[in-house]
C-alpha positions in Angstrom: -73.1 -123.2 14.4 -71.5 -125.9 16.4 -67.7 -126.0 16.5 -67.9 -129.6 15.0 -69.4 -128.6 11.5 -68.0 -131.5 9.7 -70.0 -134.1 12.1 -73.2 -134.1 10.4 -74.3 -136.9 12.7 -73.2 -139.0 15.4 -74.1 -142.9 16.6 -73.1 -143.9 19.8 -73.3 -148.1 20.8 -74.1 -148.7 24.1 -73.3 -152.9 24.3 -75.0 -154.1 27.5 -74.9 -157.6 29.2 -76.9 -158.5 32.1 -77.0 -154.4 32.4 -80.5 -154.5 34.2 -79.7 -152.4 37.1 -77.4 -149.5 35.5 -79.0 -149.1 32.1 -81.5 -146.8 32.3 -78.8 -144.6 34.1 -76.7 -145.5 31.2 -78.7 -144.1 28.6 -79.8 -140.8 30.5 -76.0 -140.3 31.2 -74.7 -140.5 27.4 -78.0 -138.9 26.3 -77.3 -135.7 28.5 -73.6 -135.5 27.3 -74.3 -136.0 23.6 -77.1 -133.2 23.8 -74.7 -131.1 25.3 -72.6 -131.3 22.0 -75.1 -129.5 19.9 -75.2 -132.2 17.1 -77.4 -134.7 15.5 -77.6 -138.2 17.0 -78.7 -141.1 17.5 -78.0 -143.8 21.1 -78.0 -147.3 19.8 -78.4 -149.8 22.9 -77.3 -153.5 22.0 -78.7 -156.0 24.4 -75.8 -159.0 24.3 -78.2 -161.5 25.1 -81.5 -161.0 26.0 -81.5 -163.1 29.9 -82.4 -160.5 32.3 -84.9 -157.4 32.6 -82.1 -155.2 30.6 -84.0 -155.3 27.0 -87.0 -154.2 28.8 -85.6 -151.7 30.5 -84.1 -149.7 28.1 -86.8 -150.2 25.6 -89.5 -148.5 27.9 -86.9 -145.4 27.6 -87.5 -145.4 24.0 -91.1 -143.7 24.6 -89.0 -140.5 26.7 -86.1 -140.5 24.0 -86.8 -140.4 20.1 -83.0 -140.9 19.2 -82.9 -144.1 21.3 -83.1 -147.5 19.6 -83.1 -150.5 21.2 -81.8 -153.7 19.8 -80.5 -157.6 20.8 -80.3 -161.0 20.3 -81.4 -164.5 22.7 -77.4 -165.3 23.2 -74.6 -164.1 24.4 -72.6 -163.4 21.5 -69.5 -161.2 23.0 -68.7 -157.1 23.2 -66.9 -156.9 19.8 -70.0 -158.4 18.1 -72.2 -156.4 20.1 -70.5 -153.1 19.2 -70.5 -154.2 15.6 -74.2 -155.2 15.6 -74.8 -151.7 16.5 -72.2 -150.0 14.0 -74.4 -152.1 11.1 -77.3 -150.4 12.4 -76.0 -146.9 12.5 -76.3 -144.0 10.6 -73.5 -141.4 11.7 -70.5 -140.3 9.6 -69.0 -140.3 13.4 -69.8 -143.8 15.3 -68.8 -144.3 19.2 -68.9 -147.2 21.7 -69.1 -146.7 24.9 -69.2 -149.6 27.8 -72.6 -149.4 30.1 -72.4 -149.8 33.9 -70.6 -146.3 34.2 -66.7 -147.2 35.3 -66.2 -144.4 32.3 -68.2 -141.2 33.2 -70.0 -140.3 29.6 -68.8 -136.6 30.1 -65.8 -137.6 28.8 -66.7 -138.5 25.0 -67.1 -134.6 24.8 -63.0 -134.5 24.8 -62.8 -137.5 22.3 -64.9 -135.4 20.3 -62.5 -132.3 20.8 -59.9 -134.3 20.0 -61.0 -135.9 16.7 -61.7 -132.5 15.9 -58.5 -130.9 16.6 -56.3 -133.7 15.1 -58.8 -134.5 12.1 -58.1 -138.0 13.4 -59.4 -141.0 11.5 -59.8 -143.1 15.7 -59.7 -141.4 18.6 -58.8 -143.9 21.9 -60.0 -143.2 25.2 -56.9 -144.3 27.1 -56.4 -144.4 31.1 -52.9 -143.5 30.5 -53.4 -140.0 28.8 -51.4 -137.5 30.9 -54.9 -135.7 32.5 -57.3 -138.7 32.4 -59.0 -138.8 36.0 -58.4 -143.0 36.8 -59.3 -145.1 39.6 -58.5 -148.3 38.8 -57.2 -151.5 40.5 -52.7 -151.7 40.8 -53.3 -155.5 39.8 -55.3 -154.8 36.6 -53.0 -151.1 35.8 -50.0 -153.8 36.0 -51.6 -156.7 33.9 -53.0 -153.4 31.3 -49.3 -152.2 30.7 -47.9 -155.9 29.8 -50.6 -156.0 27.3 -50.1 -152.6 25.4 -46.1 -153.5 25.6 -47.0 -156.7 23.8 -49.4 -154.8 21.5 -46.6 -152.2 20.7 -44.5 -155.0 19.6 -46.8 -156.8 17.7 -48.5 -154.2 15.5 -46.5 -150.9 15.9 -49.4 -149.1 17.3 -48.4 -145.9 19.7 -51.1 -145.7 21.6 -50.4 -146.4 25.4 -53.9 -148.0 26.3 -55.7 -149.9 23.1 -58.5 -151.2 25.9 -60.4 -148.6 27.4 -64.8 -149.0 26.6 -65.0 -145.5 24.6 -63.8 -144.9 21.1 -64.8 -142.9 18.2 -64.1 -143.8 14.7 -65.0 -141.8 10.8 -67.7 -143.9 9.0 -65.2 -144.1 6.4 -62.8 -146.4 8.0 -65.2 -148.6 9.4 -66.7 -149.5 5.8 -63.3 -150.3 4.6 -62.3 -152.2 8.3 -65.6 -153.9 9.3 -66.3 -156.5 6.5 -62.5 -157.7 7.1 -62.5 -158.6 11.0 -62.9 -161.7 12.6 -63.2 -161.4 16.6 -66.4 -161.0 18.0 -65.1 -161.4 21.9 -61.9 -160.2 23.7 -59.5 -158.6 21.0 -62.1 -156.8 18.7 -60.4 -153.4 20.0 -56.9 -154.6 18.4 -58.2 -156.1 15.5 -60.2 -153.2 14.7 -57.2 -150.6 15.2 -54.5 -153.0 14.1 -56.1 -153.7 10.5 -57.4 -150.2 10.5 -53.3 -149.1 10.8 -52.3 -151.8 8.0 -54.9 -150.2 5.7 -53.3 -146.7 6.1 -55.4 -145.2 8.7 -52.7 -143.8 10.7 -54.2 -141.0 12.4 -55.0 -142.9 15.9 -54.7 -140.1 19.4 -55.5 -141.5 22.7 -57.7 -138.8 24.6 -58.3 -138.2 28.4 -60.9 -139.7 30.0 -62.7 -140.2 33.6 -62.9 -144.1 34.9 -63.9 -145.3 38.2 -63.1 -148.5 38.4 -62.7 -149.2 42.5 -65.5 -150.8 43.5 -65.9 -154.0 44.0 -65.4 -156.8 41.1 -67.8 -159.5 41.5 -65.3 -161.4 38.9 -63.0 -164.0 40.5 -59.0 -164.2 39.8 -59.7 -167.3 37.9 -61.9 -165.7 35.5 -59.7 -162.3 35.3 -56.9 -165.1 34.0 -59.1 -166.5 31.8 -60.3 -163.3 30.2 -56.8 -162.5 29.9 -55.6 -166.1 28.3 -58.9 -165.6 25.9 -57.4 -161.7 25.1 -53.7 -162.9 24.2 -55.6 -165.9 21.9 -57.5 -163.6 20.0 -54.6 -161.5 19.9 -52.1 -163.4 18.7 -54.3 -164.8 16.0 -55.0 -161.4 14.6 -51.1 -161.1 14.4 -50.9 -164.3 12.7 -53.9 -163.1 10.1 -52.1 -159.5 9.4 -48.4 -160.5 8.8 -48.9 -164.4 8.1 -51.4 -165.0 6.6 -52.4 -161.5 4.8 -56.0 -162.3 5.7 -57.2 -158.4 5.9 -55.8 -157.8 2.8 -58.2 -156.6 -0.3 -56.6 -159.5 -2.7 -58.0 -162.1 0.0 -61.6 -160.4 -0.4 -63.3 -164.0 -1.0 -61.8 -165.6 2.4 -63.7 -163.2 4.7 -66.5 -164.4 6.4 -69.6 -162.6 5.6 -72.2 -162.2 8.6 -75.5 -160.9 7.3 -76.1 -159.5 10.9 -73.2 -157.5 10.9 -73.0 -156.3 7.4 -71.7 -152.5 7.5 -74.8 -150.9 6.0 -73.6 -147.1 3.9 -76.5 -145.3 4.5 -74.9 -141.9 6.3 -77.9 -139.7 7.9 
């Protein structure tokens, strides 16, 4: 019997945009990592804008992997939207996502499941700042990340040291409660999920170590980094305003929540 007996089925979402060069490797490596856990699972690739060969190359792999499904849509809508789109089509009682592109080593997912089991956690966050994480990350981005996390701690009281790594685990009951309330589709969706979950009483949020290599040559310009940072700060402040000023996320304001049928979270545990 698996040591993760309470986990009946795992769903792992891989959001991807313009990932034709790496998507086949991404799928194979995530599949290998999940197979070693000895728990039933599915992999859902969400192509966030069908603008290159990513969808075609991922879809061809379905013949080799019956646990794989590939979905997508025409226009890019943002990583947050893509993750929620995949979650809405998931069956697991534990749901995870991992960024495409192999910056984060998929083997790290096993450690997140270990932490979920050890702490009986609601959410496990992959963290660059965990003491045993193995990280190669540019100093400039490290500095920006540190400053952002200080802001997050002040605004939302979240005690985790890193909220932005693209690998997280959630129990399904948490997402059933949280997802219908969310609005952010792009830059601060990680924060919105964590802040709303904590606000609703899901306080068992812990960090787990990861292995991350961001040492390759980045094609992102400095102007694009600053624009991304501005957009993230804007979205973050909007989450704070909705949470603490408007009380938008409270059940008493349910009638004002924005319903998107594509993101409707289905209660269909496998």
